[in-house]
C-alpha positions, 0 to 999 in steps of 0.5 A, spaced: 492 778 402 490 778 409 485 773 412 479 778 413 480 780 406 481 773 403 475 771 406 471 777 404 473 776 397 471 769 397 464 770 400 464 775 394 466 770 389 461 765 391 456 770 391 458 771 384 458 764 382 450 764 384 449 770 381 451 767 374 447 760 376 441 765 376 440 764 383 441 771 385 440 778 382 447 782 382 444 786 388 442 780 392 449 777 391 452 783 394 447 782 400 449 775 401 456 776 401 455 782 406 458 787 402 455 793 398 454 793 391 459 798 389 464 793 393 462 787 388 463 792 382 470 793 384 471 785 385 468 785 378 473 790 375 479 787 379 478 780 376 475 782 369 468 778 371 462 780 367 455 782 368 450 776 366 448 780 359 448 774 355 450 766 355 457 768 353 458 773 359 455 767 364 460 762 361 466 766 361 464 769 368 463 762 371 470 760 368 473 766 371 470 764 378 472 757 377 479 759 377 478 764 383 476 758 387 481 754 385 486 760 387 483 760 394 483 752 394 475 751 394 472 747 389 465 748 387 
């Protein structure tokens, strides 16, 4: 993955983390990451993340975000 793509994806993953922590709406997460809502939806699909419709969705989403952050060498 190119550095620019990696940085963009990392920004999206970090924004999703804040979305799961109820700091942002999904739309705000996209804005904070500097991407469109559609690009953030693609990230959700690519990494099998979930929208925060239930406590279980949030738990699973945070688990997957943590794994992605580990992949990037970033800890929360």
